[in-house]
C-alpha positions in Angstrom: 0.0 0.0 0.0 2.9 2.4 0.7 4.2 1.8 -2.8 0.8 2.2 -4.3 0.4 5.6 -2.6 3.9 6.7 -3.6 3.1 5.7 -7.2 -0.1 7.8 -6.9 2.0 10.7 -5.7 4.4 10.3 -8.7 1.4 10.3 -11.0 0.1 13.6 -9.5 3.5 15.3 -9.4 4.4 14.2 -12.9 1.2 15.8 -14.1 2.2 19.0 -12.4 5.7 18.9 -13.9 4.3 18.2 -17.4 1.4 20.6 -17.6 1.9 23.3 -14.9 5.6 23.6 -14.0 6.2 27.0 -12.3 2.5 27.5 -11.6 0.5 27.0 -8.4 -1.5 24.0 -9.5 -2.4 21.7 -12.4 -5.9 21.1 -13.5 -6.3 17.4 -13.8 -9.0 17.2 -16.4 -8.1 20.1 -18.8 -4.3 19.5 -18.2 -3.7 23.2 -17.8 -2.0 25.3 -15.2 -3.8 27.4 -12.6 -2.5 30.2 -10.4 -4.1 31.8 -7.4 -3.0 35.3 -8.1 -1.4 37.4 -10.9 1.9 35.6 -10.3 2.6 32.1 -9.1 3.6 31.4 -5.5 4.5 27.8 -6.3 1.9 26.4 -4.1 2.2 22.8 -5.3 6.1 22.6 -5.2 6.3 24.1 -1.7 3.4 22.0 -0.4 4.8 18.8 -2.0 8.5 19.1 -1.1 8.5 17.5 2.3 6.2 14.7 1.1 8.8 13.8 -1.5 11.6 13.8 1.1 9.5 11.4 3.3 8.7 9.2 0.3 12.4 9.0 -0.8 11.6 10.8 -4.1 14.9 12.6 -4.1 15.1 13.6 -7.8 11.6 15.1 -7.7 12.4 16.9 -4.5 15.7 18.3 -6.0 13.8 19.7 -9.0 11.2 21.3 -6.7 13.9 22.8 -4.6 15.7 24.3 -7.5 12.4 25.8 -8.7 11.6 27.2 -5.3 15.0 28.8 -4.4 15.5 30.2 -7.9 12.0 31.5 -8.7 9.8 31.9 -5.6 9.3 35.6 -4.7 6.8 37.3 -2.4 7.5 40.8 -3.8 4.1 41.1 -5.4 1.5 43.9 -5.4 -1.5 41.7 -4.7 -3.5 40.6 -1.6 -3.2 37.1 -0.2 -5.3 35.2 2.3 -3.2 35.2 5.5 -4.4 31.8 6.7 -3.9 29.9 3.4 -0.5 31.4 2.7 0.6 30.7 6.3 -0.3 27.0 6.4 0.8 26.1 2.9 3.8 28.4 2.1 5.2 29.5 5.5 4.6 26.1 7.0 6.0 24.4 3.9 9.2 26.5 3.8 9.8 26.0 7.5 9.5 22.2 7.3 11.7 22.3 4.1 14.4 24.2 6.1 14.2 21.8 9.0 14.4 18.7 6.8 16.8 19.9 4.1 18.9 22.4 6.0 19.3 25.0 3.2 19.2 28.5 4.7 17.5 29.8 1.5 14.3 28.1 2.7 14.5 30.0 6.0 15.3 33.2 4.2 12.1 32.9 2.1 10.1 32.1 5.2 11.5 35.1 7.0 10.6 37.4 4.1 7.1 36.0 4.0 6.6 36.4 7.7 7.6 40.0 7.5 5.1 40.6 4.7 2.3 38.9 6.6 2.9 40.8 10.0 0.9 43.9 9.0 -2.3 41.8 9.0 -2.2 41.8 12.8 -2.4 45.6 13.1 -6.1 45.6 14.2 -7.4 47.1 17.4 -7.9 43.7 18.9 -4.6 42.1 17.6 -6.6 39.6 15.7 -5.5 39.5 12.0 -7.3 40.8 9.0 -8.1 38.0 6.5 -6.1 39.6 3.6 -2.8 41.5 3.3 -1.0 43.0 0.3 2.4 41.3 0.1 4.1 44.5 -1.1 2.3 47.3 0.6 1.1 45.7 3.8 -2.4 47.1 3.1 -5.1 45.0 4.8 -8.7 44.1 4.1 -11.7 42.0 5.3 -12.1 42.4 9.1 -14.8 39.8 9.3 -12.8 36.7 10.1 -13.2 33.4 11.9 -11.5 31.4 14.6 -9.8 29.1 12.2 -8.1 31.9 10.2 -7.3 33.8 13.4 -6.1 30.8 15.5 -4.3 28.7 12.9 -1.1 30.8 12.6 0.7 30.0 15.8 2.7 27.0 14.8 4.2 28.7 11.8 4.7 32.1 13.2 6.0 30.7 16.5 8.4 28.4 14.7 9.6 31.3 12.6 10.4 33.2 15.8 12.2 30.3 17.4 14.4 29.7 14.3 15.2 33.4 13.7 15.4 34.6 17.2 12.9 37.4 16.4 10.0 37.2 18.9 7.6 39.4 16.9 6.0 36.6 15.0 5.3 34.4 18.1 4.0 37.4 20.0 1.7 38.6 17.3 0.2 35.1 16.7 -0.2 34.4 20.4 -1.8 37.8 21.1 -4.4 37.0 18.4 -5.2 33.6 19.8 -5.6 35.0 23.3 -7.8 37.8 22.1 -10.1 35.2 20.4 -10.1 32.9 23.5 -11.0 35.8 25.8 -14.1 36.5 23.6 -15.5 33.0 24.0 -19.0 32.8 25.4 -20.0 32.2 29.0 -20.2 28.5 28.4 -16.8 28.4 26.7 -17.6 28.3 23.0 -16.6 30.4 20.0 -18.8 31.4 17.1 -18.3 31.2 13.4 -17.3 34.8 12.4 -16.0 37.8 14.4 -15.0 41.4 13.6 -11.3 41.8 14.3 -11.7 45.5 14.6 -14.4 45.6 17.2 -14.2 42.1 18.7 -17.9 41.5 18.1 -19.2 38.2 17.0 -21.1 38.3 13.7 -22.2 34.7 13.6 -22.8 33.0 16.9 -23.0 29.4 15.7 -20.4 27.0 17.2 -19.2 23.8 15.6 -16.1 21.8 14.7 -16.1 22.3 10.9 -14.6 24.8 8.5 -14.0 28.3 9.9 -13.5 27.0 13.5 -11.9 23.5 13.1 -8.2 24.1 13.2 -8.5 26.7 16.0 -8.9 23.7 18.4 -6.1 21.8 16.6 -3.6 24.6 17.1 -4.4 25.2 20.8 -3.3 21.6 21.5 -0.4 21.5 19.0 1.0 24.9 20.1 1.1 23.6 23.7 2.9 20.5 22.5 5.4 22.2 20.2 6.3 25.2 22.3 5.6 23.9 25.8 3.7 27.2 26.5 1.3 26.5 29.4 -1.1 29.2 28.2 -2.0 27.1 25.2 -2.6 24.1 27.4 -5.0 26.1 29.6 -6.9 27.4 26.5 -7.0 23.9 25.0 -8.3 22.2 28.1 -11.0 24.8 28.6 -12.0 24.8 25.0 -12.2 21.1 24.3 -14.2 20.6 27.6 -16.8 23.0 26.4 -17.0 21.4 23.0 -17.3 18.0 24.4 -20.1 19.1 26.7 -22.2 21.2 24.2 -21.1 20.4 20.6 -20.8 16.7 20.9 -24.0 14.9 20.0 -24.9 11.3 21.0 -27.1 9.6 18.4 -28.2 6.0 17.9 -25.7 5.7 15.0 -22.8 7.1 17.0 -21.0 10.1 18.4 -21.0 13.2 16.3 -20.2 16.9 16.7 -23.0 19.2 15.4 -23.8 22.9 15.3 -25.0 24.7 18.4 -25.7 28.3 19.7 -22.5 29.5 21.3 -24.3 31.1 24.1 -26.9 28.5 25.1 -25.5 25.3 23.6 -28.9 24.7 22.0 -28.7 22.4 18.9 -29.0 24.3 15.6 -28.1 21.6 13.0 -27.0 18.0 12.9 -24.3 18.4 10.3 -20.8 16.8 10.2 -18.4 16.5 7.3 -15.0 16.0 5.7 -13.4 19.0 7.5 -14.8 17.9 10.9 -13.0 14.5 10.4 -9.8 16.1 11.8 -11.2 15.8 15.3 -10.5 12.1 16.1 -6.8 12.8 15.4 -6.8 15.8 17.7 -8.7 14.0 20.5 -6.2 11.1 20.3 -3.3 13.5 20.4 -4.9 15.0 23.5 -5.0 11.5 25.1 -8.8 11.1 24.8 -8.6 7.8 23.1 -12.0 6.5 24.0 -13.8 9.5 22.5 -11.5 9.5 19.5 -12.3 5.9 18.8 -16.0 6.5 18.9 -15.8 9.5 16.7 -13.6 7.7 14.3 -16.3 5.0 13.9 -18.7 7.8 12.9 -16.2 9.2 10.4 -15.9 5.7 8.9 -19.6 5.4 8.7 -19.8 8.7 6.9 -17.2 7.4 4.4 -18.6 4.0 3.8 -22.2 5.1 3.4 -21.3 6.7 0.1 -18.1 4.9 -0.8 -16.3 8.1 -0.2 -17.0 11.0 2.2 -19.1 14.0 1.3 -18.1 17.5 2.2 -21.0 17.5 4.7 -23.9 15.3 5.7 -26.9 15.3 8.1 -25.9 12.6 10.5 -29.5 12.0 11.6 -30.8 11.2 8.1 -27.3 10.3 6.7 -28.1 12.3 3.6 -25.5 14.5 2.0 -25.9 18.3 2.6 -22.9 19.2 0.4 -22.2 16.1 -1.8 -18.8 17.0 -3.2 -15.3 15.6 -2.3 -12.4 17.9 -2.9 -9.6 15.4 -2.1 -9.6 16.2 1.6 -7.2 14.5 4.0 -8.8 14.7 7.4 -10.4 11.3 7.6 -7.2 9.5 6.5 -5.2 11.8 8.9 -7.3 10.6 11.8 -6.9 7.0 10.8 -3.1 7.6 10.7 -3.0 9.2 14.1 -5.1 6.6 15.8 -3.1 3.7 14.3 0.3 5.2 15.2 -0.8 6.2 18.7 -2.5 2.9 19.6 -1.0 0.3 17.2 -4.5 -1.0 16.6 -4.7 -2.3 13.0 -8.4 -1.6 12.8 -7.6 2.0 12.1 -5.1 1.1 9.4 -7.8 -1.0 7.7 -10.2 1.9 7.9 -7.5 4.0 6.2 -7.0 1.3 3.5 -10.6 1.5 2.6 -10.5 5.2 2.4 -7.3 5.4 0.3 -8.5 2.7 -2.1 -11.7 4.6 -2.8 -9.8 8.0 -3.2 -7.4 6.5 -5.7 -10.2 4.6 -7.5 -12.7 7.4 -7.9 -10.5 10.4 -8.3 -7.7 9.3 -10.6 -7.5 11.3 -13.9 -5.1 11.5 -16.8 -3.2 14.4 -15.2 -3.3 13.7 -11.5 -6.4 13.2 -9.3 -9.6 15.2 -9.6 -12.1 16.4 -7.0 -15.6 15.0 -7.2 -18.7 17.2 -7.7 -20.7 14.4 -6.0 -19.9 11.3 -4.0 -23.2 9.9 -5.3 -22.5 10.2 -9.0 -18.7 10.3 -8.8 -18.6 13.0 -11.4 -15.1 14.6 -11.5 -14.2 18.3 -11.3 -11.2 20.0 -12.7 -9.3 20.8 -9.5 -6.5 19.2 -7.6 -5.5 21.5 -4.7 -1.9 21.4 -3.4 -3.0 19.9 -0.1 -3.7 16.6 -1.9 0.1 16.2 -2.3 0.9 17.9 1.1 -1.6 16.1 3.2 -3.8 13.4 1.7 -1.1 11.4 0.1 1.4 12.1 2.9 -0.9 10.7 5.6 -1.9 7.8 3.3 1.8 7.0 2.8 2.7 7.3 6.5 -0.2 5.0 7.4 1.4 2.1 5.6 5.2 3.0 5.6 7.5 1.7 8.2 7.1 3.6 11.5 10.7 4.8 11.4 9.8 6.8 8.2 8.6 9.6 10.6 8.5 9.5 14.4 5.1 11.1 15.2 6.3 11.7 18.8 9.2 13.8 17.6 7.3 16.3 15.3 4.1 18.4 15.3 2.2 18.5 12.0 0.8 21.9 11.1 -2.7 21.8 9.6 -1.2 21.4 6.1 0.7 18.3 7.3 4.1 20.0 7.3 6.1 18.4 10.1 7.7 20.9 12.5 10.4 19.9 15.0 11.3 21.5 18.3 15.0 22.2 17.5 15.5 25.2 19.8 16.1 25.8 23.5 13.2 26.3 25.9 
């Protein structure tokens, strides 16, 4: 299975090299390049580099490295989404530096960090969603816990590796400002104004726009040993387990509730929510992680592949697409490596088999518009190479390939190591 997954990666990477070299992504159906902005930021090469190192694909990694160090520039007069650029590019460059050792990776990360810092210049310290890489101009103050709280691992690591505390301090201040605005019962909402600190949408859940906020509270505690994050994690997950968790005859789920009352609003769970078994397991709550993983597997096997979101009471898809997301496979990987129970690896085998079967295209792998019809869409985001195939490979590769106890994965699956003094 590890060889099968590595071959799948080679298929996807070869398509990028053939049809989109020097661009952000390759379109797997039209065999055409796609960029996020007016100029390429090399999303796929940066995202895929550490996966190639882990898989032993040294020649591909060497070509990607040459492209990155010779052509990647952040001196562009356009706005970027702080969250996406941080987890994909800043995280990718930091892991590349730690794994490869070339100072040019760290120099690129340092330059990018400087260009992203102006985003934090709000009255609350929580970042704006977009910043101009050249001018530092910011826009879009209506943000969310995921985009505010999923910067700490990358900015903190940048501070530790450069000796410049500004990045750590800015990211931590943002997380603390968000945590301080949780409701009386300990929950955060979906959207918040970073200028006023007022909540705009008071629905709480574990899916997109909140999900990785929880993940980074725990992982920041683990990577940096900062007790403040441990305190915030323990308070936050306790509230989520009390109010957001939903016991149903078909298993344990986490739905949508009012952040102030805890009243149930919707019975929805989906592909993004499937990160939670991994995080619960990493937080040593293995019984709850096991029960939630059973629900994730039910969601997957009901349709042959997971939908973006479903109603877990009716088991009908609410959003039927599949965009090559990694979270369910990620959770299978964590649970298998943390427990040694082969049930989780077999769950992962089923998931990986279905992804490779339904999404393979001539030029890579394609998202699905529907898990019911299996119709393909012309998109293969860089996280498929950074996360989905990496977790799939590590699930079956020898355990010495990567010591999970020695690293902390950022939310884009870039492994970060504690290589600095406390």
